[in-house]
VOGU-3710 file (C-alpha; in Angstrom, 3 decimals, decimal comma):
1> madgpaqagv> 25,270/14,024/30,516  24,501/17,277/32,226  21,181/18,808/31,213  21,701/22,200/32,861  24,059/25,108/32,391  27,410/25,286/34,120  27,363/27,269/37,315  29,875/29,922/38,257  33,509/28,877/38,454  35,312/28,600/41,765
11> atpsgpatsr> 38,158/31,117/41,704  41,365/31,078/43,680  41,893/33,997/46,100  44,090/35,830/43,588  43,488/34,221/40,232  41,131/32,591/37,752  38,718/29,770/38,489  40,285/26,363/39,036  36,999/24,424/38,925  33,456/24,814/37,719
21> afevirygga> 30,192/23,294/38,964  27,858/21,446/36,595  24,365/20,108/37,091  24,284/16,362/36,518  21,811/13,501/36,739  23,186/11,055/39,295  22,087/7,425/39,127  22,365/5,211/42,188  20,398/3,412/44,853  17,920/6,278/45,039
31> gavrasrlap> 17,334/6,203/41,296  17,979/9,294/39,171  18,439/12,544/41,094  19,684/15,986/40,220  23,049/16,837/41,722  26,037/19,117/41,299  29,560/18,066/40,330  32,743/20,139/40,336  35,083/19,667/37,368  38,619/21,063/37,293
41> eeapvalvhd> 39,371/23,762/34,780  42,098/23,286/32,210  43,420/25,968/29,919  46,190/26,352/27,336  49,324/27,740/28,950  52,116/28,931/26,674  55,547/28,813/28,266  57,466/31,575/26,549  61,213/32,022/26,984  62,875/35,166/25,669
51> aattavmlat> 59,816/35,985/23,533  59,742/32,564/21,811  57,212/29,854/22,678  58,921/26,790/24,125  55,832/24,752/24,999  52,061/24,916/25,081  50,526/22,776/27,821  46,992/22,188/29,028  47,064/22,933/32,735  45,000/24,008/35,713
61> padledfavg> 45,180/27,840/35,690  46,745/28,225/39,137  50,319/28,650/40,402  51,448/29,475/36,873  54,539/31,372/38,063  55,618/28,192/39,860  54,818/26,227/36,705  57,040/28,430/34,533  59,976/28,289/36,925  59,625/24,549/37,529
71> fslteglveh> 59,315/23,717/33,839  62,413/25,780/33,119  64,315/23,796/35,756  63,096/20,276/35,009  63,512/20,697/31,249  67,077/21,915/31,661  66,545/25,437/30,359  68,117/26,735/33,580  70,014/25,082/36,414  68,954/27,537/39,109
81> asqidalevv> 66,007/29,863/39,530  68,495/32,733/39,789  69,108/32,328/36,046  65,616/33,698/35,409  65,806/37,475/35,121  62,069/38,206/34,964  58,712/36,440/34,854  55,128/37,489/34,241  51,869/35,649/33,582  49,441/37,258/31,152
91> etelgfearv> 45,871/36,111/30,531  44,725/36,294/26,896  41,484/35,483/25,105  42,826/32,017/24,274  44,533/31,128/27,534  47,625/32,192/29,430  51,195/33,105/28,615  53,933/32,594/31,188  56,654/34,900/29,903  60,149/34,127/31,127
101> wlaaasgavh> 63,279/36,137/30,446  66,515/34,252/30,943  69,943/35,476/31,984  72,270/35,907/29,016  74,112/32,593/29,232  70,947/30,520/29,758  69,212/32,395/26,968  71,964/31,454/24,548  71,684/27,780/25,484  67,930/27,903/25,081
111> aarrrrlagp> 68,183/29,534/21,664  70,446/26,708/20,513  67,979/23,981/21,499  64,631/25,706/21,046  61,706/23,429/20,343  57,955/23,686/20,202  55,587/21,147/21,679  51,909/20,631/22,421  51,189/18,926/25,715  47,851/17,211/26,375
121> tgcglcgids> 47,268/16,363/30,011  47,722/12,635/29,412  51,012/13,054/27,590  54,075/10,934/27,990  57,145/12,642/26,536  55,504/15,631/24,900  57,329/17,269/22,051  60,578/15,346/22,295  61,907/15,424/18,761  64,480/12,616/18,841
131> leaalrparr> 65,055/9,238/20,465  68,233/10,587/22,033  66,308/13,408/23,712  63,607/11,045/24,966  66,183/8,781/26,606  68,420/11,494/28,003  70,154/10,338/31,192  68,675/11,672/34,396  70,894/13,842/36,569  72,755/11,864/39,233
141> vgdglrvsad> 71,220/12,622/42,636  73,028/13,059/45,936  72,982/10,803/48,964  72,550/11,124/52,698  68,781/11,027/53,146  67,384/8,130/55,166  63,697/7,688/55,966  61,689/5,067/57,809  58,731/3,055/56,601  56,523/5,015/58,996
151> qvyaaveala> 57,674/8,259/57,401  56,766/6,953/53,948  53,253/6,214/55,212  53,075/9,648/56,837  54,069/11,406/53,600  51,390/9,636/51,580  48,735/10,337/54,205  49,710/14,003/54,455  49,505/14,556/50,698  46,073/12,941/50,524
161> aaqslgaatr> 44,796/15,250/53,263  46,193/18,354/51,516  44,561/17,813/48,102  41,801/20,408/48,270  41,117/20,525/44,520  41,490/16,769/44,271  38,985/16,220/47,074  36,508/18,537/45,373  36,831/17,161/41,834  38,463/13,705/42,003
171> avhaagrwrp> 40,134/14,614/38,722  43,556/16,146/39,393  47,026/14,990/40,360  49,191/16,314/43,173  52,881/16,504/44,009  54,205/17,345/47,453  57,409/17,622/49,444  57,419/16,020/52,886  60,233/16,495/55,377  60,914/14,242/58,379
181> dsglvavred> 61,307/17,253/60,681  58,355/19,368/59,542  55,927/17,230/57,555  54,355/18,407/54,301  55,905/21,768/53,426  54,588/22,273/49,871  51,942/20,795/47,577  50,738/21,647/44,095  47,787/20,223/42,110  47,054/20,104/38,388
191> vgrhnaldkl> 45,083/18,147/35,819  48,443/16,973/34,444  50,816/14,901/36,568  53,879/16,453/34,910  52,440/19,910/35,498  51,853/19,230/39,195  55,489/18,185/39,587  56,739/21,200/37,638  54,621/23,516/39,795  56,059/21,945/42,936
201> agalarsgep> 59,586/22,262/41,556  58,989/25,942/40,866  57,470/26,567/44,283  60,457/24,980/46,019  62,956/26,881/43,883  61,233/30,225/44,420  61,191/29,712/48,200  64,775/28,468/48,345  63,736/25,052/49,663  65,975/22,129/48,608
211> agdgilvlts> 64,172/19,056/47,323  66,851/16,562/48,321  66,276/16,507/52,080  62,702/15,275/51,947  60,348/12,838/50,265  58,887/13,808/46,900  55,403/12,277/47,022  53,186/11,860/43,947  49,614/10,746/43,321  50,336/9,514/39,803
221> rvsvemvqka> 52,030/6,645/38,075  55,761/7,129/37,572  56,891/7,457/33,974  60,483/8,021/32,909  59,841/11,754/32,544  58,672/11,974/36,151  61,969/10,397/37,245  63,956/12,752/35,008  62,144/15,784/36,441  62,543/14,567/40,033
231> aaigaqvvva> 66,261/13,998/39,525  66,632/17,425/37,905  65,625/19,093/41,178  67,746/16,773/43,325  65,073/14,541/44,861  66,617/11,467/46,493  63,401/9,631/47,434  60,248/9,558/45,289  57,104/7,944/46,672  54,114/7,393/44,386
241> vsaptalavr> 50,700/5,922/45,059  50,643/4,247/41,635  53,092/2,000/39,807  56,160/2,868/37,710  57,045/1,935/34,162  59,995/-0,368/33,521  61,976/2,457/31,916  61,307/4,667/34,945  62,718/1,954/37,227  65,860/1,560/35,113
251> taeacgltlv> 66,334/5,325/34,997  65,896/5,686/38,768  68,409/2,911/39,369  70,950/4,529/37,053  70,713/8,009/38,591  70,791/6,844/42,204  67,194/7,728/43,084  65,132/5,675/45,541  61,808/4,848/43,888  58,930/3,763/46,119
261> avaradgfev> 55,620/3,020/44,429  52,206/1,430/44,946  52,273/3,238/48,292  49,024/2,768/50,164  47,925/2,625/53,782  48,594/-1,131/53,904  52,035/-1,221/52,285  54,416/-0,063/49,574  57,070/-1,433/47,233  60,677/-0,215/46,959
271> fthseris> 61,978/-0,616/43,407  65,424/0,985/43,564  68,095/1,943/46,118  66,336/0,463/49,108  69,252/1,443/51,382  67,544/4,808/52,011  64,493/3,107/53,589  64,951/1,778/57,113
//
């Protein structure tokens, strides 16, 4: 347990602190010594669509515009970022609000299926209010992408090197998009694995980058919701450093997605649609 006060938070260039330093007592070969440890910040983030709260998640307070857009896409509130008319992030005394205004048609669909949910960072299917919703079929993905085993290794290595907050805290997840012709083109980090993927989805959508022509690489285990979100943005190949659940494998197989997991420097395992890996 820390016996000193927290030090100043480490802020992003244009936003709130994403980590904070604490004094700790570190035990090891040299006995007990005073040291400093960075811990990632997490804050409540309300995702608000057309003035009604859709979800409240605990997230790292960075890239929240990307988070709002990505969540809207992966949860099926919109099909394209162009269906979002306006977006603003507001900091309050209790946390943050990402306020999204939808185009008329999308707003009507959202109003018909509005739900509220609370999302802890370790959540599985947060806020799903029926078995049918939890097991919704993932969107069928396209075909055409082929990658080599060497490219899978390169994607995993590139994401590891790009995790600045992860390297500092050892306590956050990351999601990245790696392309065979240009390497790692986008990465987002968050205390929640779903949040990191949503942030990446939003970043790609806002920049006009398609997700289907590259590898979606993840630091986390692969649950069914991660497959559903990946399929929602058109990812054809998902590579994760941890293992998948059985339901995630079945869902990936059904929607045509290539699922590679347990990807490390010494090997990886292809669970579904191995024809995309040469």
